[in-house]
N, C-alpha and C positions, 0 to 999 in steps of 0.2 A: 849755203843753199842745201836743198834736200838731197839725200842720196837716192839712188835709183829705186831702191825698195820703198823708201818713204813716199817718193813720187808715185810709184805704181800703186802704193796701197791707197793713198787719198785720191788719186784720179778713179780708182775702182769705186771708192765710196761715193764720190760725186756722181759717177755713173749710176750707182744704185739709186741715188735720189732721182735722177733724170728718168730712170726707168719707171719709177713708181709714180712719178708726176706726169708721165706721158710727154716728156721733153725729148729732143734730139740728143744723142749721145754728146758726152762732153767732148769739146774739140780736141783736147789733149788725150783723150783716151785711145788706147790701143791694146792689143792683147798683151797681158803681162808676161814677163819671163817667169814668174812665180805664181804658185797657187795660194789657196786660203790658209794652209798650215804655216806658211812662211809670212804671208802679208798680214795675217790677222795679229801675231805677236808685235809686228812692226807697227801696226796701226795703235795698239795698246800702248806701246812704248812712247808713243806721240802724244798720249793723252786721249786717245779715241776710244774710251771705255764704252761698253754697252752697244756698240755699233757693229758687232760681228756678223749678225744676220743680214744688216744692210750691205756690208761688204760682200757677202755671199751673192746677194742679188746683183751687185755690181759686176760680179765676176761671171755672171750668166748661170749661176746655179740655182736650181729649184729648191725652195724651202719645203721641208717636211711639214706633214700636217701638225705634228706636235710643236714645231717651231712657229708656225703661224698662230697656234693657239696660245702660245706663250706670250707673242706680242700683243695679241687682243686682251688677254687676261691682264698683262701689266698696264696698258693703257686703261682699260675698263675700271680697275681698282683705283688707279690714281685720279681718274677724272670723276669718279664717284665722290672722292674726298673733295675735290675741287669744286664740284657742285655744291656741297653743303657750305663750304667757305663762301662761295660766291653769294649764295642767298643770304647767310647771316650777316656778311659784311655789308652787302648792298642794303639790307633792311635797317642796319645801324648806322648807315651813311659813313661808313669807314673808307677813307681814301686809299686805294690800293691798286696793284696790277700784277697779274701773273706774268712771270718772266721766264725766259729759257725754255727748257724741255716742256714743261707742261703747257705753256702757251703755244709752243710750236706744234706739238702734238694735236691740240685742239683745233687749230686754225688750218693745218696743212696737211695732215697725215692720215685723213679718214679713209683713204683707199687701202692702206695697210700701215699700221703705226710702227714702222720699223725705226723710227727715230726714238730709241729707248733712252729713258733717263731714271735715275735712282731716287730723286726726291722731287719734292714740289717747292718751288721758289716763289716767293711772294714779296714785292717791294710795297711797303706800307709807310704812309705818311708819318713822320715821326711824332706828330701831335696825336695821332690815332693808335700809336703802337701799343699801349697799355690796354686799350678796348680790345684790339685785335688779338693780343695774347690771351686774354681772358676768354674771348670767344673761342679761340682754337682749343683751349683746355676744356671748355664745355663740351666740345665735341669727342671727348675722350682721349685727347692728347695730354702729354705731360712734357714740361720743359726739362730737358736733360742737359741744355747748355744756355746760360744766359748771355745777352749781348756783353761782350768783353772789350775793354778799353786798353789802348796802348798809348804811350806818350806820343804827342804831336799828331797821330793819325786819327785822332777823334774815335768814333766808335768803329772798331776794325772787324770783329767777327760777329756775324748774325746769330740771332737765337735760333736754337734748333729744338724741334719737338718730335717726339715719337708717340706711336699709339700705345696706349697702356695695355690693351688686350693682346695686341700682336706687334711688338716692337719692330719685326722684321718686314712688315708689309710696306709701309711707306713713311718716311720722314718728311718734316716740313722745315724749311730754312726761311726765317722771316728776317727781311732787311730793313733796318730803319734809314739807312742811306745807301745810295748806290756804291758798288764796287767794294762795299764792306769798309768804307772810310779811308781809303789810303791816299786821300788828298783833301785839301781844304774844300768846303762847300763852294759850289758854283751856282750862278743863276739858272742853268739847265736843270739842276737837281729839282727845281720847284716845277715838276712836270705835270702836275695834277690836273691842270686845265686841258691838257692834250690826250689824256687816257681815253680809250674807246671801249664801250660795251658792245660786243659784236655777237651775233648769232653764228654758232658753230655747230657741226654735226653732233657734238656731245653736249650741247646746251649753250646758254649765254655765258660769256666770259669777258671780264675786264681786263684789257691788255694794252700795251704800249703800241702807238703807230709803229710800222715797220722801221722807219728811220731811227726812231728812239730805241727800239729793240736792237738795232744793229749797233748803235752807239753804247747801250748798255753791255753788249758782249764785248765791245773794244775795251771798256773800262774793266770789266770782270776779268779778261784776259791779261791786261796790264797788270793787275794786282798779283796775279799768280805767275807772271813773267811768261805767259802764253803756254801754261801747262796743259791746257785742254783746247788748243786752237783748231784741231780738226772739227770739233763740234761748233765752234764759233763759225768758222768759215763755211761749214755744211749749212747751218741755218741762215747765214748770210746769202749764200747761193740761193736757197729756196726762196728767200724773200725777195731777192732780186729778180728771179724768175717769175714769180707769183704776183708781184705787186708793181705798181707803177711809182718807183722810188723818186722823190723829190731831192734830187742831187743837191741843189742849191741849199735847201734847209739843212741836209746832212752835213755838208761842208761847213756852214756857218755854226751849226750846234757843235760840231767837233771842236771848232776853235773856241767857242764860249766855254765849253766844259774841259779845256785843256786836254783833249783826247785825239788830237790831230795825228800824232804819230802812230799810236797804237791802232787807230782806224786804218790809217795808211797801210800798217803791216798786214791786216787781214784782206784788205782790198788788193794790195800788191800781190799777196799769195794767191788769190783767186785769178788775178790777171795772168800770172805765170802758168796758169792752166787754160789760157785763152778764154776766160770768162769775160764777157764784154763789160768792162768798166770804163766810164768816161775818162779819157787821158788827162783832160784839163783838171779833173778832180784829183787824181793821182799826183800830177804836178804840183798842185796847189798845197796838198797835204804833206808832200815828201819832206822827211827830215834830212839833215846833212849826211853825206855819205858814211861816216863812221857810225852814225847812229842806226842808219839803215843796215849796216853790216852787223851791228850788235843785235838788232831786232830779228834778222834772219838767223842769226846765231842761236837766239833763245828758241826759235820755233824748230830749228833742225836739231838741237841737242836732245839727247835722251837722258841727260842727267838732270834730276829734279833736285829741288832744294831740300837740304836736310833739316832736322829738327833743332839744330844747334842754335844758340843765340847769336852766334857769328853769321851763320847762313841767313837767319831772320833779319838781322841788322843790314846786312848787305842788299838783301832783297828789297827792303823798305826803302833804302837809299836810292836804289835803282828805279823803283816805281815813282818816288818823288821826282827824280830827274827826268824820267821819260814822259812824265805828264807836264814837264816844263815849269814845275814849282820850285823856282830857284831859291826863293826864301826858305821854303820847307826843307829843301835838301841841305842848304847851308846850316840851317838851325838844328836839323837832326844830326847831320854830320859832326858838328862841333860838339853836340852832347854825347854821341854815340862813339865817335872815333877815339876819345881819351879812354873811355871803357875798354874798347878793343885793344888798345896798346897795353893797357895795364894786364888784361887777360893774356896777351901774348908773352909778356914779361914773365907772368907767373908760371905759365906753361913752359918757358924756357929754363926754368930753374933746375 
């Protein structure tokens, strides 16, 4: 479970969101024992990057004029890019949806865009992916990382684009498959009949329905072993508060997508902060106790996976297991474990 500092930092983050959205204080919220200087590094160590100003609001601190200006500037520059992409993709009948930070910012944070994010994430239908890439490059972006493939896991890493004129302004992550392909395709992946084109305060945006956005976050956090779970839980909290969630659909879609356990992890974490989650949903999605313990361990750990092949192999093996892809786990383990043993023998010489 979370340490006291982790609990306080995330409770303050939720309270910041509640403050901006005009909601009652989070039930688990109480005056923390530590201030911003201690809780902010704790939040960052949990994967809550770019959320420091929202944390300050949750702690009852007033933002300075320069900080508010920074929030507005970051949102405006990214939404201007998103608007160009929206128009071009729509005109070319490219099937897509904005996901994660860019979608959340457009739909829910018009009062004060304190839900910061560093790039624009777009899920694009695989058949339209080449056309989408060409369109983005015609808008002044260059591809700095193509879609990369790994054994068994299909298309793993999304294509990454940066602005030619100013690479530091805003990058674009374009996903041809959800969750960067850490599992075999499922029926839920064919989501394109459910996408919504909605009017927001920053213009029209094509997005996922809230239930599917929550599920996208669950899969996204599974593939990173919950490396950024505060953002996932923050967005899920806002959607639960602002939308009329179809819990039955969410439950069934999670089963269909083999994401019942990671979805349970996000909802269970919110439930531990006394956020109202239907108990029947939690009971139905709940994994065996040893899996639940492992999931909580991933979320409370501040140790991130390293760059070595050993770390990467273990992570993929865990991801396949936690998505209940038993055939994929076995196949990957039989191919990867012998290589690991050879490596260990070589290192022990």
